[in-house]
C-alpha positions in Angstrom: -163.9 35.3 193.6 -160.9 33.4 192.1 -163.2 30.4 191.6 -165.7 32.5 189.6 -162.9 34.0 187.4 -161.6 30.5 186.8 -165.0 29.2 185.8 -165.5 32.2 183.6 -162.1 31.7 181.9 -162.8 28.0 181.4 -166.3 28.7 180.0 -165.0 31.3 177.6 -162.1 29.0 176.5 -164.6 26.1 175.9 -166.9 28.4 173.9 -164.2 29.6 171.6 -162.8 26.1 171.1 -166.3 24.9 170.2 -166.9 27.8 167.8 -163.6 27.3 166.1 -164.3 23.6 165.4 -167.9 24.4 164.2 -166.7 26.6 161.4 -166.6 25.1 157.9 -163.4 23.4 157.0 -161.7 24.6 153.8 -161.8 21.1 152.3 -164.3 19.0 154.3 -164.1 15.2 154.1 -166.8 13.6 151.8 -167.8 10.2 150.8 -169.4 9.0 147.6 -171.0 5.6 147.7 -173.0 3.3 145.4 -173.4 -0.2 144.1 -172.1 -1.0 140.6 -171.9 -4.4 139.0 -172.7 -6.1 142.4 -169.8 -4.3 144.1 -170.1 -1.6 146.8 -168.0 1.4 145.6 -166.8 3.9 148.2 -164.8 7.0 147.3 -163.3 9.0 150.3 -162.0 12.5 149.5 -161.6 16.0 150.7 -163.7 18.5 148.9 -161.9 21.9 148.2 -163.8 24.9 146.8 -163.0 26.9 143.7 -163.1 30.3 145.5 -162.8 32.2 142.3 -159.7 30.4 141.1 -159.0 28.8 137.8 -158.7 25.1 138.6 -157.9 23.0 135.5 -154.5 23.9 134.0 -153.7 26.4 136.7 -154.2 25.3 140.3 -154.2 21.7 139.1 -151.7 21.7 136.2 -152.3 19.6 133.1 -150.0 16.6 132.6 -149.0 16.2 136.3 -150.2 13.7 139.0 -152.8 15.2 141.3 -154.2 13.7 144.5 -157.8 14.1 143.2 -158.9 16.0 146.2 -157.3 17.8 149.1 -155.3 16.7 152.2 -154.9 12.9 152.1 -155.0 11.2 148.8 -158.5 10.2 147.6 -159.2 6.5 148.1 -161.3 4.2 146.0 -162.7 1.0 147.5 -164.5 -1.8 145.8 -165.8 -4.9 147.7 -165.6 -7.1 144.6 -163.4 -7.5 141.5 -164.7 -5.0 138.8 -163.5 -3.6 135.5 -162.8 0.1 135.0 -163.0 1.1 131.3 -162.7 -2.6 130.5 -159.6 -3.2 132.6 -159.7 -5.5 135.7 -159.4 -4.0 139.2 -159.3 -6.5 142.1 -161.4 -5.9 145.2 -159.6 -3.6 147.7 -158.8 -0.1 148.6 -156.5 2.1 146.4 -155.3 5.6 146.5 -156.8 7.4 143.5 -155.0 10.0 141.4 -155.6 11.9 138.2 -153.3 13.2 135.5 -155.6 15.9 134.1 -155.5 16.9 130.4 -157.4 19.3 128.3 -159.1 16.6 126.1 -158.1 13.4 128.0 -157.3 12.6 131.6 -155.7 9.5 133.2 -157.3 7.9 136.2 -154.7 6.2 138.4 -155.3 3.5 141.0 -152.3 3.0 143.3 -151.6 0.1 145.7 -150.6 2.5 148.6 -154.0 3.5 149.9 -152.8 5.8 152.7 -150.9 8.7 151.4 -150.7 12.4 152.2 -151.4 14.2 148.9 -149.2 13.0 146.1 -145.9 13.9 147.8 -144.9 10.2 148.3 -146.7 8.9 145.2 -144.7 6.2 143.4 -145.7 5.3 139.9 -144.2 1.7 140.4 -147.1 1.1 142.9 -149.8 1.8 140.2 -152.1 -1.1 139.7 -154.2 0.4 137.0 -154.3 3.4 134.7 -157.2 4.2 132.4 -157.7 7.1 130.0 -161.0 8.9 130.0 -162.3 11.9 128.1 -162.0 15.3 129.8 -165.3 17.1 129.5 -166.8 20.6 130.2 -169.8 21.4 132.3 -172.0 24.4 131.5 -172.5 25.2 135.2 -169.9 25.9 137.9 -169.4 23.1 140.5 -168.0 25.2 143.4 -166.9 22.2 145.5 -165.1 19.0 144.2 -167.7 16.2 143.9 -167.5 12.5 143.2 -170.6 10.6 142.2 -171.1 6.8 141.9 -173.6 6.2 139.2 -175.4 3.0 137.9 -172.5 2.1 135.6 -169.7 4.5 136.3 -168.2 7.1 138.7 -167.7 10.7 137.9 -165.6 13.6 139.2 -166.8 17.3 138.8 -165.1 20.5 139.8 -165.2 24.0 138.5 -166.3 23.6 134.9 -164.6 20.3 134.3 -165.7 16.7 134.7 -164.6 13.2 133.8 -166.1 9.7 134.2 -165.0 6.1 133.9 -167.2 3.1 133.2 -167.5 0.4 135.8 -168.4 -3.2 134.9 -168.2 -6.8 136.3 
Protein backbone atom coordinates (compact mmCIF):
# COMPACT_ATOMS: atom_id res chain seq x y z
CA UNK A 1 0.00 0.00 0.00
CA UNK A 2 2.81 2.40 0.88
CA UNK A 3 4.54 1.56 -2.39
CA UNK A 4 1.37 2.35 -4.37
CA UNK A 5 1.02 5.72 -2.60
CA UNK A 6 4.67 6.48 -3.27
CA UNK A 7 4.31 5.62 -6.96
CA UNK A 8 1.13 7.71 -7.19
CA UNK A 9 2.80 10.68 -5.48
CA UNK A 10 5.84 10.39 -7.75
CA UNK A 11 3.65 10.13 -10.87
CA UNK A 12 1.60 13.17 -9.89
CA UNK A 13 4.74 15.19 -9.12
CA UNK A 14 6.22 14.23 -12.47
CA UNK A 15 3.00 15.13 -14.30
CA UNK A 16 2.76 18.58 -12.67
CA UNK A 17 6.44 19.30 -13.30
CA UNK A 18 6.03 18.34 -16.95
CA UNK A 19 2.88 20.46 -17.30
CA UNK A 20 4.60 23.48 -15.74
CA UNK A 21 7.54 23.33 -18.18
CA UNK A 22 5.23 22.83 -21.16
CA UNK A 23 3.44 26.15 -20.59
CA UNK A 24 4.42 29.10 -22.76
CA UNK A 25 7.22 31.18 -21.32
CA UNK A 26 6.51 34.91 -20.99
CA UNK A 27 9.50 35.74 -23.21
CA UNK A 28 10.56 32.65 -25.17
CA UNK A 29 14.04 32.40 -26.66
CA UNK A 30 14.11 33.05 -30.42
CA UNK A 31 16.72 33.11 -33.16
CA UNK A 32 16.75 35.05 -36.43
CA UNK A 33 19.25 33.85 -39.05
CA UNK A 34 20.18 34.70 -42.58
CA UNK A 35 23.02 35.34 -44.96
CA UNK A 36 23.94 38.88 -45.91
CA UNK A 37 27.01 40.02 -47.88
CA UNK A 38 28.50 36.51 -47.62
CA UNK A 39 28.24 36.44 -43.82
CA UNK A 40 25.95 34.28 -41.71
CA UNK A 41 24.05 36.61 -39.36
CA UNK A 42 22.52 35.17 -36.17
CA UNK A 43 20.46 37.20 -33.70
CA UNK A 44 19.57 35.47 -30.41
CA UNK A 45 16.94 37.18 -28.28
CA UNK A 46 14.04 36.66 -25.91
CA UNK A 47 10.69 37.67 -27.35
CA UNK A 48 8.37 39.45 -24.88
CA UNK A 49 4.71 40.12 -25.69
CA UNK A 50 2.87 43.45 -25.79
CA UNK A 51 0.00 42.17 -23.57
CA UNK A 52 -2.00 45.39 -24.04
CA UNK A 53 0.85 47.63 -22.87
CA UNK A 54 2.27 50.72 -24.56
CA UNK A 55 5.81 49.71 -25.46
CA UNK A 56 7.72 52.58 -27.09
CA UNK A 57 8.15 55.60 -24.85
CA UNK A 58 6.54 53.83 -21.88
CA UNK A 59 7.65 50.27 -21.05
CA UNK A 60 10.77 50.96 -23.14
CA UNK A 61 11.60 54.64 -22.49
CA UNK A 62 12.89 56.86 -25.27
CA UNK A 63 16.51 57.96 -24.94
CA UNK A 64 17.63 55.15 -22.60
CA UNK A 65 19.65 52.03 -23.32
CA UNK A 66 17.48 48.92 -23.75
CA UNK A 67 18.60 45.28 -23.96
CA UNK A 68 16.62 44.85 -27.20
CA UNK A 69 14.65 41.90 -25.87
CA UNK A 70 14.03 40.29 -22.50
CA UNK A 71 16.19 38.37 -20.03
CA UNK A 72 19.78 38.11 -21.36
CA UNK A 73 20.92 40.89 -23.63
CA UNK A 74 20.26 40.17 -27.29
CA UNK A 75 23.32 38.94 -29.20
CA UNK A 76 24.31 39.64 -32.79
CA UNK A 77 26.79 37.29 -34.48
CA UNK A 78 28.44 37.70 -37.88
CA UNK A 79 30.78 35.09 -39.35
CA UNK A 80 32.59 37.65 -41.54
CA UNK A 81 33.51 41.32 -41.38
CA UNK A 82 30.52 43.40 -42.53
CA UNK A 83 29.34 46.97 -42.52
CA UNK A 84 26.27 48.23 -40.67
CA UNK A 85 24.92 51.47 -42.12
CA UNK A 86 28.32 51.88 -43.86
CA UNK A 87 30.40 51.41 -40.69
CA UNK A 88 32.68 48.37 -40.25
CA UNK A 89 31.86 45.58 -37.81
CA UNK A 90 34.40 42.77 -37.44
CA UNK A 91 33.35 39.12 -37.41
CA UNK A 92 32.30 38.05 -33.92
CA UNK A 93 29.51 37.98 -31.35
CA UNK A 94 28.30 41.18 -29.71
CA UNK A 95 25.58 42.14 -27.30
CA UNK A 96 23.03 44.29 -29.09
CA UNK A 97 21.24 47.22 -27.48
CA UNK A 98 18.95 49.96 -28.73
CA UNK A 99 18.48 53.53 -27.60
CA UNK A 100 14.97 54.10 -28.96
CA UNK A 101 13.71 57.48 -30.10
CA UNK A 102 10.50 58.75 -31.65
CA UNK A 103 12.07 59.56 -35.03
CA UNK A 104 15.55 58.02 -34.76
CA UNK A 105 16.98 55.12 -32.78
CA UNK A 106 20.57 54.11 -32.09
CA UNK A 107 21.65 50.50 -32.60
CA UNK A 108 24.53 49.64 -30.26
CA UNK A 109 26.97 46.74 -30.67
CA UNK A 110 28.90 46.02 -27.46
CA UNK A 111 32.02 43.84 -27.01
CA UNK A 112 30.66 42.10 -23.89
CA UNK A 113 28.44 39.49 -25.51
CA UNK A 114 27.15 37.74 -22.38
CA UNK A 115 25.17 40.16 -20.20
CA UNK A 116 21.97 39.93 -18.20
CA UNK A 117 19.75 42.70 -19.52
CA UNK A 118 21.43 46.09 -19.55
CA UNK A 119 22.23 46.18 -15.84
CA UNK A 120 26.00 45.86 -16.31
CA UNK A 121 26.09 47.62 -19.68
CA UNK A 122 29.25 49.73 -20.09
CA UNK A 123 29.28 52.30 -22.88
CA UNK A 124 33.11 52.09 -22.96
CA UNK A 125 32.73 48.54 -24.35
CA UNK A 126 30.71 49.72 -27.38
CA UNK A 127 32.36 48.78 -30.63
CA UNK A 128 29.79 50.40 -32.94
CA UNK A 129 26.81 52.75 -32.76
CA UNK A 130 24.64 53.55 -35.76
CA UNK A 131 21.57 55.77 -36.07
CA UNK A 132 18.55 54.42 -37.93
CA UNK A 133 15.09 55.85 -38.59
CA UNK A 134 12.36 54.81 -36.16
CA UNK A 135 9.30 53.79 -38.15
CA UNK A 136 5.67 52.89 -37.54
CA UNK A 137 3.82 49.73 -38.58
CA UNK A 138 0.13 49.82 -39.38
CA UNK A 139 -0.40 46.41 -37.78
CA UNK A 140 0.33 45.26 -34.24
CA UNK A 141 3.33 42.93 -33.77
CA UNK A 142 2.34 41.19 -30.50
CA UNK A 143 5.75 39.58 -29.91
CA UNK A 144 9.17 41.13 -30.44
CA UNK A 145 10.56 39.92 -33.79
CA UNK A 146 13.94 40.22 -35.48
CA UNK A 147 14.28 39.41 -39.16
CA UNK A 148 17.45 39.08 -41.23
CA UNK A 149 16.69 40.23 -44.77
CA UNK A 150 18.71 40.17 -48.02
CA UNK A 151 20.55 43.42 -47.24
CA UNK A 152 19.53 44.37 -43.68
CA UNK A 153 18.13 43.28 -40.35
CA UNK A 154 14.94 44.57 -38.79
CA UNK A 155 13.32 44.69 -35.37
CA UNK A 156 9.52 44.95 -34.97
CA UNK A 157 7.41 45.18 -31.83
CA UNK A 158 4.01 46.70 -31.09
CA UNK A 159 3.59 49.34 -33.81
CA UNK A 160 7.28 50.25 -34.05
CA UNK A 161 10.08 49.02 -36.26
CA UNK A 162 13.62 49.92 -37.22
CA UNK A 163 16.14 48.44 -39.65
CA UNK A 164 19.83 48.75 -40.44
CA UNK A 165 21.51 48.10 -43.80
CA UNK A 166 24.18 45.41 -43.92
CA UNK A 167 26.96 45.40 -46.54
CA UNK A 168 30.34 43.83 -47.22
